[in-house]
C-alpha positions as CSV (number, residue, x, y, z in Angstrom):
1,X,-3.1,23.0,-36.9
2,X,-4.2,26.1,-38.7
3,X,-7.6,25.8,-40.4
4,X,-7.4,25.3,-44.2
5,X,-8.5,28.3,-46.4
6,X,-10.4,27.0,-49.2
7,X,-11.0,28.6,-52.6
8,X,-14.0,27.8,-54.7
9,X,-12.7,26.1,-57.9
10,X,-15.1,24.7,-60.4
11,X,-15.0,21.1,-61.6
12,X,-12.3,21.7,-64.2
13,X,-12.5,18.3,-66.0
14,X,-16.2,18.4,-66.8
15,X,-16.2,22.2,-67.8
16,X,-13.2,21.8,-70.0
17,X,-14.7,18.8,-71.8
18,X,-18.0,20.7,-72.1
19,X,-16.3,23.8,-73.3
20,X,-14.1,21.8,-75.8
21,X,-17.3,20.0,-77.1
22,X,-19.2,23.2,-77.7
23,X,-16.2,25.0,-79.4
24,X,-15.7,21.8,-81.6
25,X,-19.2,22.3,-82.9
26,X,-18.8,26.1,-83.4
27,X,-15.7,25.3,-85.3
28,X,-17.4,22.8,-87.6
29,X,-20.2,25.4,-88.2
30,X,-17.7,28.1,-89.1
31,X,-15.8,25.8,-91.4
32,X,-19.1,24.8,-93.0
33,X,-20.1,28.4,-93.6
34,X,-16.7,29.3,-95.0
35,X,-16.9,26.3,-97.4
36,X,-20.2,27.1,-98.8
37,X,-20.5,28.3,-102.4
38,X,-20.3,32.2,-103.0
39,X,-22.9,32.6,-105.8
40,X,-23.9,36.2,-105.2
41,X,-21.8,39.1,-104.0
42,X,-24.6,40.6,-102.0
43,X,-25.1,37.4,-100.3
44,X,-21.6,36.6,-99.8
45,X,-20.4,39.6,-97.7
46,X,-23.1,39.3,-95.1
47,X,-22.6,35.6,-94.0
48,X,-18.8,35.9,-94.0
49,X,-18.9,39.1,-91.9
50,X,-21.1,37.3,-89.5
51,X,-18.9,34.2,-89.3
52,X,-15.9,36.4,-88.7
53,X,-17.6,38.3,-86.0
54,X,-18.6,35.0,-84.4
55,X,-15.1,33.9,-84.6
56,X,-13.8,37.0,-82.9
57,X,-16.4,36.7,-80.3
58,X,-15.4,33.2,-79.6
59,X,-11.7,34.2,-79.5
60,X,-12.7,36.9,-77.0
61,X,-14.7,34.6,-74.9
62,X,-11.8,31.9,-74.8
63,X,-9.3,34.7,-73.8
64,X,-11.7,35.9,-71.1
65,X,-12.2,32.5,-69.8
66,X,-8.3,32.0,-69.8
67,X,-7.8,35.2,-67.9
68,X,-10.4,34.1,-65.3
69,X,-8.9,30.5,-65.0
70,X,-5.4,32.2,-64.6
71,X,-6.7,34.3,-61.8
72,X,-8.2,31.4,-60.1
73,X,-5.2,29.3,-60.5
74,X,-2.9,31.9,-59.1
75,X,-5.0,32.3,-56.1
76,X,-5.0,28.6,-55.7
77,X,-1.2,28.4,-56.2
78,X,-0.9,31.1,-53.5
79,X,-3.0,29.2,-51.1
80,X,-1.1,26.0,-51.8
81,X,2.2,28.0,-50.9
82,X,0.8,29.4,-47.8
83,X,-0.8,26.4,-46.6
84,X,2.4,24.5,-47.3
85,X,4.5,27.0,-45.3
86,X,2.1,26.8,-42.5
87,X,2.1,23.0,-42.4
88,X,5.8,22.9,-42.7
89,X,6.2,25.2,-39.7
90,X,3.7,23.3,-37.7
91,X,5.5,20.0,-38.4
92,X,9.0,21.6,-37.5
93,X,7.4,22.9,-34.3
94,X,5.6,19.6,-33.6
95,X,9.0,17.6,-34.0
96,X,10.8,20.1,-31.7
97,X,7.9,19.6,-29.2
98,X,8.0,15.8,-29.4
99,X,11.8,15.8,-28.9
100,X,11.5,18.3,-25.9
101,X,8.7,16.0,-24.4
102,X,10.6,12.8,-25.0
103,X,13.7,14.5,-23.1
104,X,11.4,15.5,-20.2
105,X,10.0,12.0,-20.0
106,X,13.5,10.5,-19.9
107,X,14.6,13.0,-17.3
108,X,11.8,12.4,-15.0
109,X,12.1,8.6,-15.5
110,X,15.8,8.8,-14.6
111,X,14.9,11.0,-11.5
112,X,12.4,8.4,-10.4
113,X,14.9,5.7,-10.8
114,X,17.5,7.7,-8.9
115,X,15.1,8.3,-6.0
116,X,13.9,4.7,-5.7
117,X,17.6,3.7,-5.4
118,X,18.0,6.5,-2.7
119,X,14.8,5.2,-1.0
120,X,16.2,1.6,-1.0
121,X,19.4,2.9,0.6
122,X,17.7,4.8,3.2
123,X,15.4,2.2,4.1
124,X,18.4,-0.1,4.7
125,X,20.2,2.5,6.8
126,X,17.1,3.2,8.8
127,X,16.6,-0.6,9.4
128,X,20.2,-0.9,10.6
129,X,19.9,2.3,12.9
130,X,16.8,0.8,14.4
131,X,18.4,-2.5,15.0
132,X,21.5,-0.9,16.6
133,X,19.3,1.2,18.8
134,X,17.2,-1.8,19.8
135,X,20.3,-3.9,20.6
136,X,21.8,-0.9,22.5
137,X,18.7,-0.4,24.5
138,X,18.6,-4.1,25.5
139,X,22.3,-4.0,26.6
140,X,21.6,-0.7,28.5
141,X,18.8,-2.4,30.2
142,X,20.8,-5.5,31.3
143,X,23.6,-3.1,32.5
144,X,21.2,-1.0,34.5
145,X,19.6,-4.3,36.0
146,X,23.1,-5.5,36.9
147,X,24.0,-2.2,38.4
148,X,20.8,-2.1,40.5
149,X,21.5,-5.5,41.9
150,X,25.2,-4.7,42.6
151,X,24.2,-1.5,44.2
152,X,21.6,-3.1,46.4
153,X,24.0,-5.9,47.5
154,X,26.8,-3.5,48.2
155,X,24.5,-1.0,50.1
156,X,23.2,-4.0,52.2
157,X,26.8,-5.1,52.8
158,X,27.9,-1.7,53.9
159,X,24.8,-1.3,56.1
160,X,25.5,-4.8,57.8
161,X,29.3,-4.2,58.1
162,X,28.7,-0.7,59.8
163,X,26.3,-2.2,62.2
164,X,28.6,-5.0,63.0
165,X,31.5,-2.6,63.5
166,X,29.4,-0.5,65.9
167,X,28.3,-3.4,67.8
168,X,31.9,-4.7,68.2
169,X,33.2,-1.3,69.3
170,X,30.4,-1.0,71.9
171,X,31.2,-4.6,73.2
172,X,34.8,-4.0,73.3
173,X,34.2,-1.1,75.7
174,X,32.6,-3.7,78.3
175,X,29.6,-5.0,76.8
176,X,28.0,-8.1,78.3
177,X,29.3,-10.2,75.3
178,X,32.9,-9.1,75.8
179,X,34.0,-12.3,77.6
180,X,32.2,-14.6,75.2
181,X,33.8,-12.8,72.2
182,X,37.3,-13.3,73.8
183,X,36.4,-16.9,74.2
184,X,35.6,-17.5,70.6
185,X,38.0,-19.6,68.6
186,X,37.2,-18.1,65.1
187,X,35.4,-15.4,63.4
188,X,32.5,-17.6,62.8
189,X,32.3,-18.2,66.5
190,X,32.7,-14.6,67.3
191,X,29.7,-13.8,65.0
192,X,27.7,-16.5,66.5
193,X,28.2,-14.8,69.9
194,X,26.9,-11.5,68.5
195,X,23.9,-13.4,67.1
196,X,23.1,-15.0,70.5
197,X,23.4,-11.6,72.0
198,X,20.7,-10.4,69.5
199,X,23.2,-7.9,68.2
200,X,23.1,-9.3,64.6
201,X,20.7,-11.6,62.7
202,X,21.8,-15.0,61.5
203,X,21.4,-13.7,57.9
204,X,23.7,-10.8,58.7
205,X,26.2,-13.0,60.3
206,X,26.3,-15.3,57.3
207,X,26.8,-12.4,55.1
208,X,29.6,-11.1,57.1
209,X,31.2,-14.5,57.3
210,X,31.0,-14.9,53.6
211,X,32.5,-11.4,53.0
212,X,35.4,-11.9,55.4
213,X,36.1,-15.2,53.9
214,X,36.3,-13.8,50.4
215,X,38.0,-10.6,51.2
216,X,41.4,-12.2,51.5
217,X,42.7,-15.6,50.6
218,X,45.8,-15.0,52.7
219,X,43.9,-14.3,55.9
220,X,43.3,-17.1,58.4
221,X,39.7,-16.8,59.2
222,X,40.0,-19.8,61.6
223,X,42.4,-18.3,64.0
224,X,41.7,-17.7,67.7
225,X,39.6,-14.6,68.5
226,X,42.0,-13.8,71.2
227,X,44.9,-13.6,68.6
228,X,42.5,-11.5,66.4
229,X,42.1,-8.9,69.2
230,X,45.8,-8.8,70.1
231,X,46.9,-8.1,66.6
232,X,45.9,-4.6,65.4
233,X,46.5,-5.5,61.7
234,X,44.5,-8.7,62.2
235,X,41.8,-7.4,64.4
236,X,38.2,-8.1,63.5
237,X,37.3,-4.5,63.6
238,X,40.0,-3.6,61.3
239,X,39.0,-6.5,59.0
240,X,35.5,-5.3,59.0
241,X,36.6,-1.8,58.5
242,X,38.7,-2.9,55.5
243,X,35.7,-4.6,54.2
244,X,33.6,-1.6,54.6
245,X,36.1,0.6,52.8
246,X,36.4,-2.0,49.9
247,X,32.5,-2.2,49.8
248,X,32.2,1.7,49.7
249,X,34.8,1.9,46.9
250,X,33.2,-0.8,44.9
251,X,29.9,1.0,45.3
252,X,31.4,4.2,44.2
253,X,33.1,2.5,41.3
254,X,29.9,0.9,40.2
255,X,27.9,4.1,40.4
256,X,30.7,6.0,38.4
257,X,30.7,3.1,35.8
258,X,26.7,3.3,35.6
259,X,27.0,7.0,35.2
260,X,29.6,6.6,32.3
261,X,27.6,3.7,30.7
262,X,24.4,5.8,30.8
263,X,26.1,8.8,29.4
264,X,27.4,6.6,26.5
265,X,24.2,5.1,25.9
266,X,22.6,8.3,25.7
267,X,25.1,9.7,23.3
268,X,24.8,6.7,21.2
269,X,21.0,6.9,21.4
270,X,20.9,10.6,20.4
271,X,23.2,10.0,17.6
272,X,21.2,7.0,16.3
273,X,17.9,9.1,16.7
274,X,19.4,12.1,14.8
275,X,20.5,9.7,12.0
276,X,17.0,8.3,11.9
277,X,15.3,11.6,12.0
278,X,17.5,12.8,9.1
279,X,17.0,9.6,7.0
280,X,13.3,9.8,7.6
281,X,13.2,13.3,6.3
282,X,15.3,12.4,3.3
283,X,13.1,9.4,2.7
284,X,9.8,11.6,2.9
285,X,11.5,14.1,0.5
286,X,12.5,11.3,-1.9
287,X,8.9,9.9,-1.9
288,X,7.4,13.3,-2.5
289,X,10.1,13.7,-5.3
290,X,8.9,10.5,-7.0
291,X,5.3,11.6,-6.7
292,X,6.2,14.9,-8.3
293,X,8.4,13.4,-11.0
294,X,5.6,10.8,-11.8
295,X,3.1,13.4,-12.2
296,X,5.4,15.4,-14.5
297,X,6.1,12.3,-16.5
298,X,2.5,11.4,-16.9
299,X,1.6,15.0,-18.0
300,X,4.5,15.0,-20.5
301,X,3.3,11.5,-21.8
302,X,-0.2,12.8,-22.2
303,X,1.1,15.9,-24.1
304,X,3.4,13.6,-26.2
305,X,0.5,11.6,-27.3
306,X,-1.5,14.6,-28.4
307,X,1.4,16.3,-30.0
308,X,2.5,13.1,-32.0
309,X,-1.1,12.8,-33.2
310,X,-1.1,16.3,-34.4
311,X,2.3,15.9,-36.0
312,X,0.9,12.8,-37.9
313,X,-2.0,14.7,-39.0
314,X,0.0,17.6,-40.2
315,X,2.4,15.4,-42.1
316,X,-0.5,13.5,-43.8
317,X,-2.2,16.9,-44.5
318,X,1.1,18.2,-46.2
319,X,1.4,15.0,-48.3
320,X,-2.3,15.4,-49.4
321,X,-1.8,19.1,-50.1
322,X,1.1,18.3,-52.2
323,X,-0.8,15.7,-54.2
324,X,-3.8,18.2,-54.5
325,X,-1.7,21.1,-55.7
326,X,0.2,19.1,-58.3
327,X,-3.0,17.7,-59.7
328,X,-4.5,21.1,-60.0
329,X,-1.3,22.4,-61.6
330,X,-1.4,19.6,-64.2
331,X,-5.1,20.3,-64.9
332,X,-4.4,24.0,-65.4
333,X,-1.6,23.2,-67.7
334,X,-3.8,21.0,-69.8
335,X,-6.7,23.5,-69.9
336,X,-4.1,26.3,-71.0
337,X,-2.8,24.1,-73.7
338,X,-6.3,23.3,-74.9
339,X,-7.3,27.0,-75.0
340,X,-4.2,27.7,-77.1
341,X,-5.0,25.0,-79.5
342,X,-8.6,26.4,-79.8
343,X,-7.3,30.0,-80.4
344,X,-4.8,28.8,-83.0
345,X,-7.8,26.9,-84.9
346,X,-9.9,30.0,-84.8
347,X,-7.1,32.2,-86.1
348,X,-6.6,29.6,-88.9
349,X,-10.3,29.7,-89.6
350,X,-10.2,33.4,-90.0
351,X,-7.7,33.1,-92.8
352,X,-9.7,30.7,-94.9
């Protein structure tokens, strides 16, 4: 608020009362002199002249005082008008600033609420993505373990079958176990012959037996070995060769499936990580936005408190100014009226 410009104004009430009191005595003196008996012409002219001069001087003094009072009051009235305009402008400006600050506070509060809602949503999406990634990783781990176990089993099967086929082919060319193999009545007996000949281990023989038995439900595994060799389609070598081909196909299929599963997981993993990265970025930006909005809101609230206080002070000052100026106007009007009455009385006294 602008500083108030003060004008020195004398205490009008006490001064007016004192002036009226002194002038009342002067008027009584004048009336007494004019009412005195006129005994001698020589003595009559001088006192009357003096009294008339006194009345004239008193009139001049009252007029001069009136002019001074008028000047002081005009300056005071001008100050009242200027001060009222200044306070009015400051009040108008203060109200506009209050409205602007309130709007700014509401805006930042709405932004904070919006960002808090966004953070809640992003946090939920992040939690879901993290859970999906964890579940997918666990599934991928189980798939990988299952593949490695299958790959190991198939690789061992292929190795055993290859060795068994090689042994059988060698023995069929006249190996020492040829006669014993021909005398076997079943696949199990044939494999047992190879084990006894130290061509295969017991574990490998059991594996081959289980594989041959499970390779085809229609094949009669217990048929005589001689019949096996006589039939090309049912020969043991052909059976093992078919088993080898199937095992290799299964291994290739398992490896292809593992490649596809790994690629699918990597795509899903990358997608989830990209989403999480983007969500984390938005989450950080939202948190920074809340911090900035909170700072602006707090600043506006502080400015609003100061501005509201100033506005209240200006409003009170304007009310006080109005009261003061109206009071001075009434006092000036009363004093002017009093001077007019005194001048009228003095003019009347001159006529006596």
